[in-house]
TORMIMAR-234187 format. One line per 2 residues: number of its first residue (from 1); for each residue x, y, z negated of N, C-alpha, C. Coordinates in pm, 1 decimal, decimal comma. Each point is the difference from the previous one (the first is absolute). Layout:
N
NUM> X/Y/Z/X/Y/Z/X/Y/Z | ...
This chain:
276
1> 1038,3/1605,4/6487,1/54,5/-6,0/-131,5/80,4/125,9/-29,9 | -17,8/62,0/-119,3/74,8/116,2/-39,6/151,0/-28,8/-6,4
3> 82,2/98,4/44,2/142,1/-19,8/7,3/60,7/-30,3/-138,2 | -64,9/47,9/-107,2/49,8/-22,2/-136,1/-31,5/-139,0/-53,7
5> -91,8/-72,6/66,0/-47,7/-126,9/-50,4/77,7/-114,0/67,1 | 48,4/-91,1/-89,6/71,6/-119,8/50,5/-79,1/-121,7/-46,8
7> -37,6/-89,1/91,3/-72,3/-119,0/-35,5/91,6/-101,3/-64,2 | -48,1/-72,8/-96,1/69,0/-111,0/-56,2/-45,6/-126,6/74,6
9> 83,5/-39,7/90,4/-42,0/-113,2/87,2/-4,9/-136,3/-73,3 | 49,4/-0,3/-120,7/-2,2/-123,0/-80,4/-128,5/-17,7/-71,1
11> -92,5/101,0/2,5/-122,5/-6,0/-65,4/-112,0/13,0/100,7 | -104,2/-83,2/-9,0/-113,9/6,7/82,9/-73,7/130,0/-24,9
13> -21,8/77,6/108,6/-64,5/129,2/-18,3/-149,6/-12,9/-31,3 | -54,0/86,2/-84,7/-136,1/-3,0/-44,0/-86,5/77,0/100,5
15> -129,1/-32,4/-4,7/-105,2/65,5/76,0/-18,6/143,3/-58,5 | 47,7/103,3/73,3/-4,6/135,4/-53,9/-142,6/51,7/-25,2
17> -98,5/-58,5/70,8/-132,8/44,1/-18,8/-65,0/-51,5/-125,0 | 62,0/-103,2/-64,1/-55,0/-58,6/-120,8/90,7/6,4/-119,4
19> 129,4/3,9/25,3/97,5/-6,5/-106,9/-6,7/126,1/-93,5 | 38,3/-15,1/-125,0/18,8/111,0/-93,1/147,7/38,6/10,0
21> 28,8/102,6/77,1/136,8/40,3/22,7/51,6/88,3/-116,1 | 104,6/-43,3/-62,5/59,8/76,5/-114,1/147,6/29,4/37,5
23> 37,7/123,5/-22,3/140,2/42,6/19,1/68,2/12,1/-134,7 | 121,7/-52,6/-7,0/77,0/0,4/-127,3/139,0/46,1/37,4
25> 54,2/86,8/-89,1/133,5/49,2/26,3/105,7/-106,8/-23,9 | 101,2/-2,4/84,3/111,6/-98,2/-17,8/71,1/22,0/-129,2
27> 7,0/124,8/-46,6/74,5/29,5/-122,8/-74,3/-51,9/-127,3 | -130,1/-33,5/17,7/-77,4/-57,7/-111,5/8,2/-153,3/-2,9
29> 11,8/-58,2/125,7/11,3/-148,7/10,6/136,6/-45,9/-29,9 | 102,9/80,0/42,6/141,4/-42,1/-11,7/68,6/114,3/-83,1
31> 111,0/-39,9/-60,6/83,9/93,5/-72,8/102,1/57,9/102,6 | -23,9/123,0/45,1/84,5/57,6/101,6/99,2/98,3/-56,1
33> 20,5/4,1/-132,5/89,0/98,5/-58,5/139,8/-12,2/51,6 | 43,1/-124,7/21,0/137,9/-20,4/46,2/26,4/66,4/137,7
35> -110,2/20,4/75,0/13,6/59,8/133,4/43,6/148,1/-4,2 | -14,0/59,7/-118,0/30,0/140,7/-15,6/149,9/25,9/-15,4
37> 71,8/-107,9/-30,3/140,6/11,5/-32,3/89,3/-3,7/127,0 | 135,0/8,4/-23,4/90,4/-12,8/116,9/-7,5/-131,5/68,9
39> 19,7/0,3/128,8/0,2/-130,9/74,7/-136,2/-49,6/33,1 | -99,6/81,1/-12,5/-135,5/-46,2/24,8/-27,7/-44,2/142,9
41> 83,7/51,5/94,5/-12,2/-36,7/139,2/92,5/-117,0/37,0 | 74,6/-50,4/-96,6/96,9/-106,0/29,9/-72,8/-124,8/45,4
43> 56,6/-68,6/93,9/-52,5/-126,5/50,6/34,2/-115,8/-92,2 | 84,3/25,0/-100,2/47,9/-110,1/-82,2/-116,2/-63,6/-77,6
45> -95,5/79,4/-43,9/-110,9/-52,1/-81,7/-130,2/-7,2/78,2 | 6,5/5,6/132,6/-125,9/7,8/75,7/-84,1/-123,3/-13,7
47> 57,6/-110,2/-27,4/-77,7/-125,4/-14,8/-34,4/-30,3/-147,1 | 31,3/93,1/-88,0/-23,4/-21,6/-143,2/-137,8/55,2/-36,0
49> -89,9/-82,8/-50,9/-134,9/54,3/-33,7/4,7/94,3/-116,3 | -95,8/96,0/4,9/-10,6/90,4/-112,4/-59,5/-73,5/-122,8
51> 31,1/53,9/-119,1/-68,1/-50,2/-116,6/-145,2/41,9/2,4 | -86,7/-71,7/-70,8/-142,6/31,1/8,7/-33,5/124,2/-87,8
53> -103,6/70,2/38,1/-46,3/118,3/-69,4/-129,9/-20,0/-71,0 | -55,5/109,4/-51,8/-123,8/-5,1/-77,9/-122,5/-51,4/74,3
55> -8,3/25,3/130,7/-116,9/-41,7/79,6/13,1/-135,1/62,2 | 111,7/-69,1/-27,8/18,9/-136,2/50,5/-109,3/-94,6/-44,2
57> -41,1/16,0/-126,6/-110,0/-78,9/-57,1/-129,3/21,5/76,4 | -23,5/122,0/41,1/-119,5/32,9/74,7/-5,5/-77,1/132,3
59> 110,9/-0,2/70,7/6,1/-71,7/129,9/-29,8/-148,9/-22,2 | 55,9/-51,9/-100,8/-22,8/-145,8/-30,2/-140,6/-29,2/-32,1
61> -64,4/91,3/-81,1/-141,7/-17,5/-34,5/-86,9/9,0/120,4 | 24,3/91,3/89,9/-73,8/16,9/124,1/8,3/-126,9/83,8
63> 122,4/-55,8/7,1/17,2/-122,9/78,4/-80,9/-112,2/-57,4 | -9,3/-7,6/-133,5/-80,0/-108,6/-63,2/-145,5/15,7/35,0
65> -48,8/123,4/7,3/-138,3/17,9/43,5/-20,8/-43,0/142,9 | 90,8/39,1/86,4/-9,9/-43,5/140,6/6,0/-150,4/10,0
67> 82,7/-65,2/-74,0/11,9/-147,7/2,1/-128,2/-66,6/-43,1 | -60,7/54,7/-107,7/-122,0/-57,8/-47,8/-115,0/19,1/97,8
69> -4,0/116,3/63,6/-103,5/26,4/99,3/11,2/-94,0/119,7 | 128,4/-21,5/42,6/15,7/-84,0/116,6/-15,3/-149,8/-38,8
71> 23,9/-38,2/-122,1/-28,1/-136,7/-47,6/-147,4/-27,1/12,4 | -78,7/104,4/-39,3/-144,6/-13,4/5,6/-55,3/-6,4/145,2
73> 57,4/83,4/83,8/-39,9/8,7/139,3/118,1/37,9/86,5 | 50,5/-95,2/80,0/117,6/24,0/80,3/-22,3/110,4/102,6
75> -125,8/32,5/32,1/-30,4/104,1/94,7/-31,2/138,0/-62,3 | 21,7/6,7/-131,9/-28,0/125,6/-71,7/82,1/113,2/58,6
77> -65,3/119,5/23,3/67,4/114,9/53,7/5,0/115,8/-103,8 | -84,9/-7,6/-105,3/4,3/105,3/-103,3/117,7/-33,6/-96,2
79> 121,0/47,9/38,4/119,7/-25,4/-74,0/74,8/130,5/-27,1 | 93,1/-2,4/-93,2/87,9/117,1/-24,0/109,7/-4,4/106,3
81> 26,4/120,1/51,0/105,7/15,3/105,5/93,9/111,0/-53,6 | 124,8/-37,7/-27,7/96,7/93,6/-59,4/90,4/61,5/99,1
83> 16,5/130,2/-8,7/99,1/76,1/75,6/101,0/53,1/-96,7 | 129,0/-23,6/24,1/107,1/47,5/-85,8/52,4/129,4/57,1
85> 1,5/107,3/-76,4/46,5/129,9/47,3/139,4/33,2/-56,4 | 88,8/33,6/88,4/133,6/31,3/-40,0/39,1/136,2/64,3
87> 50,5/90,2/-86,6/47,3/130,3/51,8/151,4/10,5/0,8 | 69,1/-112,5/-5,3/143,5/6,9/3,0/53,9/21,2/142,0
89> 93,9/88,1/13,4/61,7/26,6/129,6/107,9/-97,6/31,6 | 30,7/-83,0/-90,8/111,6/-98,3/16,8/-44,5/-120,8/81,7
91> 74,9/-29,2/110,9/-34,2/-119,8/80,8/27,2/-127,5/-81,6 | 95,4/7,9/-91,2/33,9/-116,0/-81,9/-112,4/-28,6/-98,7
93> -57,0/101,6/-57,4/-116,3/-9,8/-88,0/-115,9/-58,1/70,1 | -27,3/44,4/119,9/-116,6/-49,9/74,6/15,0/-154,1/27,0
95> 123,1/-35,9/38,7/26,8/-142,9/25,2/-14,2/-81,7/-122,7 | 52,4/52,9/-115,4/-7,0/-70,9/-124,4/-146,0/-9,5/-48,2
97> -79,6/102,4/28,9/-140,9/-1,7/-41,6/-70,2/-111,8/68,7 | 15,9/-9,6/132,7/-63,7/-110,6/71,7/56,0/-139,0/-48,4
99> 131,3/-3,6/-14,2/61,0/-126,6/-50,7/-48,1/-42,2/-137,3 | -23,0/99,0/-86,1/-44,5/-29,0/-137,5/-139,5/-52,6/0,1
101> -83,8/54,3/87,2/-137,8/-56,7/12,1/3,4/-141,9/41,9 | 88,8/-35,5/93,4/9,3/-137,6/44,2/57,3/-87,0/-112,6
103> 104,2/53,6/-66,6/65,0/-78,0/-103,5/-100,7/-43,9/-112,6 | -83,6/94,7/-40,9/-97,8/-25,9/-110,1/-128,4/-59,3/53,9
105> -13,7/-21,2/130,6/-122,8/-59,9/54,5/-118,7/86,7/-14,3 | 20,5/134,7/13,9/-115,6/95,3/-13,1/-82,8/10,1/124,3
107> -128,9/1,6/-18,4/-92,6/2,3/111,7/-22,1/149,6/38,3 | 98,7/61,4/60,8/-9,2/140,5/42,9/-6,4/-2,0/150,5
109> -115,1/44,9/47,9/-28,9/-4,4/144,9/76,2/103,3/84,2 | 21,0/117,7/-58,8/62,7/111,0/71,2/90,9/79,5/-91,4
111> 96,7/64,1/62,1/85,8/93,4/-68,9/-19,9/135,0/65,6 | -3,1/105,4/-79,6/-8,1/134,1/51,6/126,3/72,7/-44,4
113> 88,7/18,7/97,9/131,0/63,0/-28,4/-3,5/142,5/48,9 | 24,2/93,9/-94,3/1,4/145,2/26,8/124,6/58,0/-56,9
115> 43,3/112,7/55,1/113,3/73,9/-53,7/-35,9/63,6/-134,6 | 102,5/36,1/-79,0/-23,7/59,0/-135,4/-91,3/119,8/-4,8
117> 0,1/79,8/104,4/-83,5/120,5/7,4/-118,2/-18,9/93,4 | -19,8/-113,3/51,9/-107,9/-22,5/97,8/-132,0/-32,8/-67,8
119> -107,1/49,1/51,9/-134,4/-23,9/-54,7/-55,5/-131,6/58,4 | -34,1/-90,9/-88,0/-47,4/-132,3/45,0/-154,0/-9,1/-3,4
121> -68,2/111,3/-24,0/-143,4/-3,3/-15,9/-74,2/-52,1/124,0 | 43,6/52,4/116,5/-70,7/-38,7/125,1/24,1/-150,3/34,4
123> 118,5/-56,1/-17,9/13,1/-140,3/26,3/-89,8/-84,5/-86,1 | -18,3/39,0/-125,2/-82,0/-76,7/-92,0/-145,7/13,1/40,1
125> -38,7/124,5/36,3/-139,9/21,4/43,4/-29,4/-78,3/123,1 | 91,9/0,5/97,6/-27,5/-73,6/124,7/-0,6/-151,2/-17,4
127> 54,7/-45,2/-118,3/-3,2/-146,4/-30,3/-106,0/-36,4/-98,1 | -98,0/92,8/-20,0/-121,0/-25,0/-80,8/27,5/-35,2/-145,2
129> 101,5/67,8/-57,1/35,5/-22,8/-141,1/-112,7/46,3/-90,7 | -46,3/-88,0/-87,4/-106,2/37,1/-92,8/52,8/43,3/-136,2
131> 123,1/-32,8/-27,8/55,8/31,2/-135,7/146,8/12,6/15,0 | 61,3/109,3/-57,4/139,3/17,6/-5,0/50,0/-10,7/-144,7
133> 90,3/-90,8/-27,9/43,0/-27,8/-134,3/143,4/37,4/-23,3 | 21,9/69,0/-114,0/135,6/22,0/-47,7/-2,2/-35,9/-148,9
135> 116,7/-4,7/-61,2/6,2/-42,8/-138,7/0,1/116,6/-98,4 | -56,9/-27,3/-116,1/7,3/100,5/-112,8/49,4/-81,0/-120,9
137> 129,7/-3,7/-15,9/61,0/-94,9/-99,8/-34,9/33,8/-139,9 | -51,5/120,7/-28,1/-30,3/34,7/-134,0/-139,5/-50,6/-43,2
139> -77,8/-56,5/91,6/-135,3/-47,8/-35,0/3,2/-144,1/-39,0 | 45,6/-89,6/83,0/2,6/-144,8/-34,8/80,4/-72,1/100,8
141> 42,1/-120,7/-42,9/78,8/-86,6/86,3/-85,0/-120,7/24,0 | -44,8/-28,8/123,0/-90,3/-109,3/25,4/71,0/-134,6/-12,8
143> -82,4/-103,1/-27,7/52,5/-136,8/-5,8/11,7/-58,3/133,9 | 96,2/-88,8/20,6/19,8/-61,2/130,7/-79,6/-128,6/20,0
145> -78,4/-35,8/-105,1/-78,1/-123,3/13,1/-150,3/37,8/-24,9 | -84,3/-101,6/26,6/-142,5/24,3/-25,4/-66,5/72,8/113,0
147> -124,6/42,3/-20,0/-80,0/63,9/103,4/45,8/145,9/32,9 | -46,0/47,2/112,3/24,6/140,5/34,1/-87,8/87,0/-83,6
149> 55,5/87,8/-82,2/-76,1/82,8/-91,0/-12,9/145,5/59,4 | -122,9/43,1/24,9/-26,6/125,9/58,0/-75,0/86,9/-102,0
151> 56,4/113,2/-36,0/-62,3/87,9/-98,4/-40,2/132,5/63,5 | -125,9/34,1/-19,9/-55,7/126,3/53,7/-9,9/104,8/-113,6
153> 62,6/111,3/13,5/-26,3/112,7/-88,9/-131,1/64,8/48,4 | -102,9/-20,5/-75,3/-136,7/29,0/55,0/-59,6/127,1/-43,8
155> 74,2/98,6/-46,1/-62,4/127,7/-36,0/-81,1/63,6/112,1 | 57,2/-0,9/120,4/-70,9/65,2/109,8/-129,0/-78,4/36,0
157> -4,5/-125,2/-29,2/-117,4/-80,5/25,4/-117,5/35,0/-88,3 | 30,7/52,8/-117,5/-103,4/38,0/-92,0/-54,2/138,4/22,9
159> 63,0/74,7/88,9/-37,3/134,4/27,3/-99,9/7,0/114,5 | -103,3/80,8/-19,3/-103,7/16,6/102,1/-12,0/141,6/39,7
161> -87,7/22,4/99,1/-19,7/140,2/44,6/-45,4/87,4/-113,1 | -73,4/-53,4/-95,7/-48,6/79,0/-113,1/117,1/45,8/-92,8
163> 109,9/-76,7/2,5/113,3/39,3/-86,5/88,9/99,5/60,2 | -11,2/29,6/128,2/87,7/95,8/65,0/2,2/138,4/-63,1
165> -118,1/56,3/-34,4/2,4/129,9/-72,0/74,1/-3,8/-128,1 | -10,5/-113,3/-72,0/70,3/-12,3/-128,6/152,5/0,0/25,5
167> 40,7/-71,3/100,4/143,9/-0,5/33,4/51,7/137,1/39,1 | -78,7/71,6/75,1/37,1/136,7/39,5/14,5/88,2/-122,2
169> -91,0/-15,4/-94,8/11,7/82,3/-128,1/123,8/-36,2/-82,0 | 46,0/-123,9/18,4/116,5/-46,5/-73,3/128,8/30,1/73,7
171> -8,6/67,1/112,9/115,2/47,2/67,9/51,1/-81,7/120,1 | -81,3/-101,0/41,2/28,6/-80,8/118,7/-13,4/87,5/121,1
173> 96,4/-2,9/90,9/-3,7/83,1/122,6/-87,6/-66,3/106,8 | -35,6/75,2/99,9/-74,4/-56,3/111,4/80,0/-109,4/67,2
175> 131,4/16,2/5,4/87,2/-103,5/62,4/-7,5/-130,8/-80,6 | 2,5/10,8/-132,2/-12,9/-121,1/-84,8/-130,2/-65,6/16,2
177> -104,8/78,1/14,8/-133,4/-61,1/15,0/-11,6/-71,1/137,1 | 62,9/56,2/102,1/3,8/-64,7/130,1/84,3/-125,4/-8,3
179> 105,7/3,9/-85,3/81,8/-118,8/-18,5/-81,5/-112,2/-63,0 | -88,6/33,7/-91,9/-80,8/-103,8/-62,3/-86,7/-72,8/107,9
181> -54,2/74,2/90,5/-83,4/-64,4/104,6/90,9/-88,5/88,7 | 119,2/46,9/34,9/88,4/-80,0/84,6/44,6/-125,2/-67,1
183> 34,0/14,0/-129,9/45,1/-118,3/-77,7/-109,7/-105,9/-12,0 | -124,4/46,2/-20,5/-109,4/-90,8/-8,1/-24,2/-74,5/128,9
185> 13,9/67,3/110,1/-11,6/-62,1/134,4/102,3/-106,0/24,1 | 125,6/34,8/-30,0/112,6/-95,2/20,0/-17,8/-120,7/-93,3
187> -36,7/30,0/-121,7/-17,2/-108,1/-100,4/-110,4/-92,6/37,9 | -105,5/53,3/55,5/-113,8/-80,9/38,6/39,6/-103,3/106,1
189> 80,0/43,4/102,0/41,4/-93,2/104,1/85,9/-109,3/-54,8 | 94,3/32,0/-87,7/87,5/-99,6/-55,1/-74,8/-96,2/-94,8
191> -88,6/58,4/-83,5/-77,2/-81,2/-93,5/-95,8/-96,4/72,0 | -56,5/38,7/111,5/-91,1/-88,5/75,1/79,9/-116,1/56,5
193> 121,3/24,8/51,2/85,6/-110,2/52,6/38,2/-95,5/-109,6 | 43,6/52,0/-112,5/43,0/-85,5/-112,7/-122,7/-78,0/-50,4
195> -115,5/63,4/-8,9/-117,4/-66,4/-43,8/-41,5/-114,6/90,4 | 13,4/22,6/132,7/-31,0/-104,6/97,5/95,0/-116,1/-18,5
197> 126,2/27,4/-19,6/95,4/-108,0/-21,0/-35,5/-83,6/-122,1 | -36,6/69,8/-107,6/-32,7/-68,5/-130,5/-119,7/-94,5/21,2
199> -93,2/44,9/78,5/-121,5/-79,3/18,8/28,0/-129,4/70,5 | 118,0/-17,5/54,3/34,9/-128,0/64,6/23,6/-109,0/-104,0
201> 19,2/39,3/-124,4/40,5/-94,5/-105,1/-99,1/4,3/-117,3 | -3,0/-111,0/-72,5/-65,2/3,8/-131,8/76,8/92,6/-92,6
203> -66,1/62,0/-93,8/62,3/97,5/-86,6/117,8/-60,6/-70,9 | -12,4/-124,9/-52,5/110,4/-53,2/-83,5/114,5/-45,7/88,9
205> -16,8/-6,7/131,1/106,9/-44,3/84,5/49,9/112,7/90,7 | -44,5/119,3/-22,2/37,2/112,1/81,8/147,2/39,6/-18,1
207> 71,2/20,9/115,5/143,6/45,8/-6,9/8,5/147,8/-17,9 | -118,2/65,9/-25,2/0,8/142,3/-18,1/-77,2/34,8/-128,3
209> 62,9/86,4/-80,3/-68,3/49,6/-122,2/-11,9/149,9/10,4 | -109,3/57,1/-45,2/-24,4/140,5/14,8/-25,5/64,3/-141,1
211> 40,8/128,1/-10,7/-14,9/70,8/-125,1/-35,9/142,2/27,8 | -84,5/59,7/-81,8/-43,3/139,6/12,3/44,3/69,3/-129,7
213> 64,1/115,2/13,9/40,4/84,3/-113,4/-52,9/142,2/30,7 | -80,2/49,3/-87,6/-47,7/135,3/0,3/73,7/76,3/-108,9
215> 82,3/97,8/40,0/93,7/60,9/-98,4/-58,9/117,5/-74,4 | -67,2/93,5/68,2/-40,9/124,9/-66,9/-145,0/41,4/20,6
217> -78,7/-78,8/72,1/-137,1/38,4/23,9/-86,7/-38,1/-123,2 | -118,9/62,2/-8,4/-96,6/-32,9/-105,9/-30,8/-147,1/3,6
219> -47,0/-59,0/-109,9/-19,5/-141,5/-8,8/-101,1/-57,0/102,6 | -102,2/78,2/31,3/-97,8/-46,7/93,3/54,7/-10,0/142,2
221> 111,4/67,9/25,8/62,2/-3,6/129,5/60,5/-136,8/29,6 | 37,7/-70,2/-104,3/57,9/-132,9/20,6/-107,9/-99,0/52,3
223> -119,4/13,7/-51,3/-109,8/-78,9/47,0/-30,4/33,5/148,2 | 2,4/128,5/32,2/-24,7/41,2/139,7/110,2/-52,5/95,5
225> 124,2/3,5/-55,7/112,8/-52,8/85,7/-19,7/-147,1/22,2 | -34,8/-74,4/-99,9/-28,1/-145,2/20,1/-111,6/-23,7/101,3
227> -106,6/74,6/-12,0/-112,7/-13,6/91,1/45,8/35,4/143,3 | 82,7/100,9/13,6/52,6/35,9/130,0/76,0/-111,5/67,4
229> 99,2/-61,5/-75,3/81,6/-105,1/51,6/-91,4/-118,9/38,8 | -93,0/-35,1/-88,4/-93,5/-109,5/33,4/-77,6/30,5/123,0
231> -41,3/119,9/14,7/-73,0/42,2/122,1/82,2/-12,2/127,7 | 131,9/6,3/-17,0/91,0/-21,5/108,5/34,2/-144,9/24,2
233> -52,4/-81,4/-86,0/21,1/-147,0/13,2/121,7/-53,9/-75,6 | 52,1/78,9/-102,4/115,9/-43,8/-73,4/-47,0/-26,8/-150,1
235> 18,3/-125,6/-44,2/-24,4/-27,8/-141,1/128,4/25,8/-80,2 | -14,6/53,3/-120,3/113,1/39,1/-85,4/14,4/-99,6/-113,1
237> 117,9/-52,3/-21,1/27,7/-94,7/-105,7/12,4/70,3/-134,5 | 61,6/113,5/-7,0/20,5/78,0/-124,7/-24,9/143,1/22,7
239> -52,3/69,5/-97,0/-24,8/142,0/11,4/35,0/65,8/-134,0 | 68,5/116,5/4,5/41,8/72,7/-118,7/-31,4/146,9/12,6
241> -54,2/61,5/-103,2/-23,3/140,4/-3,8/94,0/54,0/-106,2 | 100,2/79,3/40,5/102,3/44,6/-93,3/-40,7/130,9/-71,9
243> -95,3/73,2/48,7/-46,7/122,9/-60,8/116,5/94,3/-35,0 | 97,4/7,5/90,0/111,6/89,8/-16,8/121,4/-57,9/-64,1
245> -5,8/-125,9/-42,2/114,3/-64,4/-65,7/102,9/-33,9/107,6 | 130,6/-15,1/-31,6/97,3/-38,5/95,3/-31,1/-133,6/68,0
247> 30,0/-8,0/125,8/-28,8/-121,9/72,8/111,8/-106,2/-6,5 | 117,0/40,2/-52,6/111,6/-89,6/-8,2/-24,4/-137,2/-57,0
249> -66,8/-8,4/-122,8/-28,9/-127,2/-58,4/-82,8/-94,2/82,9 | -96,2/57,8/66,1/-90,9/-84,9/85,9/80,6/-51,9/124,3
251> 79,3/93,1/54,2/79,2/-45,1/121,7/101,6/-106,8/-43,9 | 52,8/16,6/-118,5/96,2/-104,1/-47,3/-65,3/-135,7/-19,6
253> -130,6/5,2/-34,2/-73,4/-125,1/-19,8/-44,4/-60,3/135,5 | -53,1/83,4/89,2/-50,3/-53,6/125,3/113,2/-26,2/95,3
255> 106,0/80,2/1,4/117,1/-11,1/89,4/-44,9/-15,8/145,2 | -64,7/98,6/53,5/-56,9/-9,3/137,3/110,7/-0,1/108,5
257> -26,3/-69,2/103,7/84,6/6,7/117,7/-34,8/122,9/82,4 | -128,9/35,2/-1,7/-52,5/118,2/78,5/-67,5/85,7/-102,5
259> 49,1/128,3/-16,3/-65,1/96,6/-79,9/-59,6/111,0/89,8 | -129,6/-8,4/22,1/-65,6/101,2/91,2/-34,5/123,0/-81,6
261> 90,9/95,6/3,9/-22,0/124,0/-82,3/-86,1/99,5/76,1 | -58,1/97,2/-75,1/-84,1/102,6/59,0/78,6/123,6/35,0
263> 118,4/17,5/-55,5/86,2/114,6/33,3/-54,5/133,0/-59,1 | -89,8/-9,8/-99,7/-43,6/125,4/-67,3/71,6/10,5/-135,5
265> -19,8/109,0/-72,6/74,0/18,2/-116,7/-13,2/-113,4/-102,5 | 107,8/-20,2/-77,4/-3,5/-107,7/-99,8/-92,7/40,1/-117,5
267> -30,5/-91,1/-87,1/-93,4/31,2/-107,7/37,5/119,8/-85,1 | 128,4/20,1/-18,4/42,1/109,0/-86,0/-0,1/134,1/68,3
269> -27,9/-0,1/131,2/-12,9/124,4/71,0/-143,3/41,3/25,4 | -90,9/-76,2/-53,1/-139,5/26,0/17,2/-61,7/50,4/-133,2
271> -75,9/109,9/8,3/-56,6/56,4/-125,5/-75,7/-100,9/-83,4 | 8,3/12,8/-132,7/-60,1/-101,3/-93,1/-152,5/-9,7/25,5
273> -66,1/108,9/35,2/-143,4/-6,5/11,3/-47,8/-95,5/111,7 | 94,6/-27,5/95,6/-41,2/-91,3/106,7/39,8/-142,9/-31,0
275> 67,5/-20,4/-111,6/46,7/-134,6/-36,4/-86,7/-62,4/-110,3 | -111,5/61,9/-28,1/-80,3/-49,5/-109,8/-61,2/-136,0/28,7
């Protein structure tokens, strides 16, 4: 076991060969702002749970999916496994983080505690993390009830080898084009796992809802993105082609718990000729 990883003995550990391991920052699950002030190392508030943060709803939604999967089959191993990542150097904060997870009944299997300047990449890699989540408060605030909502920004899914020369002409660097390939590979693995989970349920009873948003690609790329996801075994409940329009209104409507972004320029940074 990595020295940075602490097991939560109150939670039954998942099968690492089958579980969908997701890392989430402690600062997104809990409100840690008070830890920045004076007295943050004081033992006086060590047993006081943190207030909940923006990603708290995500943890609850993931737990509902796990509960439904286990209700269907008590031996199910394809489950979400959450690792909480904290970069606080305060021993009090680490203790309160673990205590807060217990207080709220969160199904967090492991904690990854690193120093403020320490790189936690290797501990997450060695623990087979498939997705690392942080919050973007300016996009949307997820609901704490209902199904787990997963939204894929699918512009890279609509791009093919034939579109690479066009992207180069529009100023995309070799590094960005390599990033497209890497993103598609990582997205494929996650989409396949989510798709397999969904197939455990009838559509109307699924604890998972999926959405595809294509922000700046040509209209035909949306159809290619849908075909790609279906080829990976993931059915999409809703699909939107924004054709360069702001994504804010759609995100406010969908309110996803997971926004799988492509990390490429936003619609307003892409030349108009590619947004037709």
